[in-house]
C-alpha angles and dihedrals in degrees: 000000000000118000114237129189111261115258120241088246092056092047092050093048093048093045093050090049092054093049091046092053092052091049091047089054095053105268109142118232092226094056114114093238093052091048091050091049092048090053092049091049091048091051090047093049091052094048136059093227136090134243131201123177149108129275121197118231093187095168089059097041089241143111125215117221103204130195119185106176130205098216132063095234091081132046123228112260146184131199111199102204132183111248113245116233114231 
């Protein structure tokens, strides 16, 4: 199977799905972490690149590990992890 760059339609669909799952699990759209993630997804949808990184959801005591891939052989994903106290 040959890797192809994700289409804008695929990126939009995957991005909306991630944001919807967060909302469905009680994350408020106006929270700073949600807004930052929404911005990163919007930038990713508009580009042909990829983005991997962490977004702090301080008000929930969690961190989101985000993977927004360039190619269609992998779906966009988010792991919503509890922050470890040091």
